[in-house]
N, C-alpha and C positions, 0 to 999 in steps of 0.2 A: 588504271584512270580507265573512266568511261570512254568507249570511242564516240566519235560526233563523225554523224554522216549527215550533210548538208544535200537538200533538194533544191531543184529549181523548176518551178512550173507554173500550170492554170490548176486552179480550183475553181468548180461550177459548183452551182445548184442543179440537185438531180431531180428530177420530179418522174416517180414511177407509179405506174398504174398497178393495183392491188389484184391477187388472187389470179394472177395471169389474164386479165383481162387487156380485152383490145381498147386503144386509144378512143373509137367510137363508141365502147361502152361504159366507160369511166367518167363518173359524176364528180371525182378528186384525185387527188395524186397523194402518195408518199412524200415525203421529203428528207431531204438527205443532202450530202454534201460530199464530193470526192475527185478523184483528178490524178492521174498515173503516179507524179511525183510526192503529192499528197498522201496516198496512199502509201506510197512507201517510206516515207516520214514517221505515219503512225505505227505502222509495222513495227519498225525498226524501234520506236520508242516503247513498244507493248513488249518485245523483248529482249526490256534494259538498255537499250544505248539511250545516247541523245540524238534525238532527229529533229533537225534544225529547216525549217519549207522557207523558203523565197519565193516572193510573189507580189502580185501587187493586184488591190481589190477595192472597190471604190467607196469612199469615205459616207457608208450611210448604212442604215439598220440591216442588209442584205450581206455588205463585205463584212459588218460585225457579226453576224451568226456564223459565218461561214469561219472566221477566225476562231471564234469560241470554240468551232464544233473541233477545230483540231486543238486546242487549248485543255479542253477536257480529255482526250488521249495521251495527252503531256508533250506535245510537239513545242516546240521552242519557234514562237512566231516573231519573235523582237525584230528581224529584220524585214518584215512584209511590209510593203510601202503602200501607203492609202493616197486615192485619188483615182481621176478616171472616172469613164462613165457609168460603166455597169459590169455586174458580175456575168460571165457566160452561164446558159442554162441549156442541160440537156435532158431530153424526156425518154423515158425507157417502157417499152412493152415486152415485158416476158414472155418467150416461147413457151412451148410444150410439145413433146415428140418431135412428129414432124414439121410442125410449125417455128422458126426462128426467130429470135428474138428483133425487136426493131430499135436503132435509136434515133432520135430526130434533134439537132443540133439547134441552138438559138444563141449564138456566141460572140457573131459579128462584133466588133465595137466593142469586146470586152478589156476592162483595164490593161491586162497583163500585153494584150497585142500592140497596145499604144506605149508601153514602158519605156524608159529611154535608159541606157547604158548608165548614163551620171548619176541616176537615182539609186545606184547599188554601190555599198563600200566593200567591193570583194576582199580589199586587205583585212578588212576587217571581220565580215560573214565567214572567213576561212580561216581565223584564228584558231588555232587549234585542232582544226578538222583532219579527219583521217580518210575521207573520203567524200567524193562529190557524184552526183547520180542525178541525168536528167534523161529526157526521152524523145523520139524524134516528132513527138506531139506540139511541143513547144515554137520550135521555130518553123513548124507548120501556120502558125497562126498570123503571121506578117514578117516581114524582112526586119521591123523592128526587133521583134521576139527572136530572129533568128539570131541578129548582132548580139543580143543580149546572151543566147546562148552559147555562145563561141566568145564572146569576153570573159565568160564563168569560166569556160574551159579550160583558157589561155589563163586566167590567173591560177585555178587551182593545179595545173601543171606549172605553173613557176613556181608555185610552192613545194612541191614534189606530193601532191597530194593523189593517191588513185582516184582516178577517173571511170565513170560507166556510162553508158546509153543504152537507153531500150529501144529500138528501132521504130516500133507501134506505126507503121506507117497508116494514115487514115485520107482515103479518098475523097472524102468529102473537104478535105480543107487543102489538098493541094495536088497538084499532076503527079504523074513517076518523075517524067523529065525534071522538074522543080524538086522534087525529092532528093533526088540523086545527085544533082548538082550541089546542094546544100550540104546533103547529109554526106556526102564525099569529103567535103572540106572541113566538117566539124570530127570527123572520125578520126584524122589525123591526131587530136587530143587525145583520144579515148585508149583505155586501158582494157576496159572489160568491155564487150560488146556482147546485147541479149537481143536475140529477134528469132521471129518462129520463121519458116520455111518462106511465107508469102512476106514477110517484111525486108528479108534477104535478098529478094527478086527485087522487089518495086524501089526499095529504098537505094540498094548499092549495084542492083544488077546481077546479082550472081544467085543462081538458080539451081534449084536442088532436082536434079533430073528423076523420070520415075514417082513424084509424089504428086499426087492430087487429092487435094484438101477436103474435096466436094465427095470422093468416093471414100473417105475414113481410112484410108492405109497407107502408110508409111514405108517409105524408103528409106534408111539409115546409110546405106552406101553414098547416096544421095547429098544428106545433110554433111557425110565425111569429106565430098568433094569440096563442098559447097565453104566450109570451114578452112578446108586447106588454102583455098584461094583467097578469102579474107586475111586470112593469117601471114599471106604471101603477101599481099598487097597494104595492108595498115599495120601490120606488127602487132596486133594486139597479143596480152599476156593471156586473156581467157575468154572464149567464144562459148557461148549458152544460147539453146533454144528450148524451151518447154515443148512438147512434142504433144499434141492433141488429137485422138481417132474421134471424129465425130460420127459418133452413132446414130444420134438423132442430139434433139435440141436439150433433152433432158438426160441422155445419157453418153459419158466418152469416157476414153482411156486417156490418162494423164500421164507422161513421165517427162523427163528430160534428156537432153545429150549436151555434154562440154567437152573441151577441147583446151589442151594448156599447150599445143604445137608439136607434144609429141604424143600425148596420151589420149583417146577416146574413153569416156566413160558412159555409159546411158545407165539412167536410174530405173529403181525397182516401177514397175507402173501400175496406178491405182484405176478401180474404175469407180466413176463417180456418178452418183445420182444428183442431178447441179437443182438447186435451191436458186444460186443466182452467180453468175461466171464472171459478171463485172468487176473487174479489180482480180483476177484470177492471176494474170500475168506480172501484174504489178508486185503481187502477193508470193510467187516465184522469184522477183527480180530481188524484193527486200530480204527475203530467204536468205537465196545465195549470197547477197552482199553480206548477211549477218554473219555467216558462215567464212567464209574469206577475210573479213575485217577483224575478226576474233582469233582467226589464225588456225581454220580447221582445212585440211587438207582438200585438195578440189573435189573429189569424190564424197564425201562427207558434207561440202558445203551444198552440193547439189541434191542429195539425198535430204537435206533440210528443209532447201526450196521448195523441194518437188511434196515433201511430205505438209508443209504448210499451205501451199497452194491448195493442194487437194482438199484441205480443210478449208479455206477459203468459200468453194464452190457449194458449200452447206450451208453459209452465212448469208442471209440478206445486206444489202448494201455497198458501197464502194469498197469499206474498211474491211481488212481480215483480223479478228477479233479472236482469233486462236493463240492460246498460251505458250510460252516456252515448254509449259511441262508437258501441255498435248501434241505437241510437234514432236517433242524427242519422242512420246510416248508410242506414237504413230510409226516413228522412223522404226523403233524397236519393232513392230510387228503387230500391234493393237491398232486394228481396224474395226474392231467387231462391232461399235458403236451401244457397247453395253452401260448401262446406268453407272454413273460412280457416285459411289454413295460414302 
């Protein structure tokens, strides 16, 4: 029977500059749609699972376009609520070399931020579900969105469904103090916690000593110390972090570390030339979830997640269109980029 994974969050209209242009140079934008939890649902559908996405979008043609974008990739959208004022927007200027990418948000007043718990029937939504996933972005949108996220996590746990959260701290949405207050409350309902070195500190207050992301250096011992603290505090079944060594905006080292309370596992590292890094964390999360929900051992699930997200860096847009076969081939070592005939 096909595994069902439910995700909850915001989907946004993404407007991107083309050809690495700056905003000030651009006369037009490339249009797509995306958002952390929507990206995860689409990737899981791509791997053959039932990805079900839950959100609220406006009842207008832009809301229709966002929903249709997900439907074309097989995402189950039947529980998306319609209403509210608008779809959130974000603008992306893709950097290169030493020039960093820039994101400008225009998402205040988005429908999902004003969604009420009473609009969602979680008993029905979680019927037959094996996994529930959300991120720290959704509760950052508003107090109502935080209450909705908490209600979903509680409902999933009550049904014995495995729950995961990607910490995904966004400083443009809320303060560290607010994030720590809300995320500490939410994480008591979480089985699998995903987050990088910055997120563990900003969202939960756990700091990886000896790691400075601006230097492109990693200290695995610091991560291990943080993971042990998180395990002791929350009792997570698995803790995972993607590890990005940022040599420039164009070239990164990419791997992951996972922990099950007994064993640490550090994956192989990929040297990636970046086409589009937005959604790379989501593609790691979806790959890890795919591995764990289909019964892979922790190490294999982590390798799947890293291979999937390494491939995502080469694909424009929010979604990861790498196929199951491509991910498994890369896991076996075929990263040559040779033409497949």
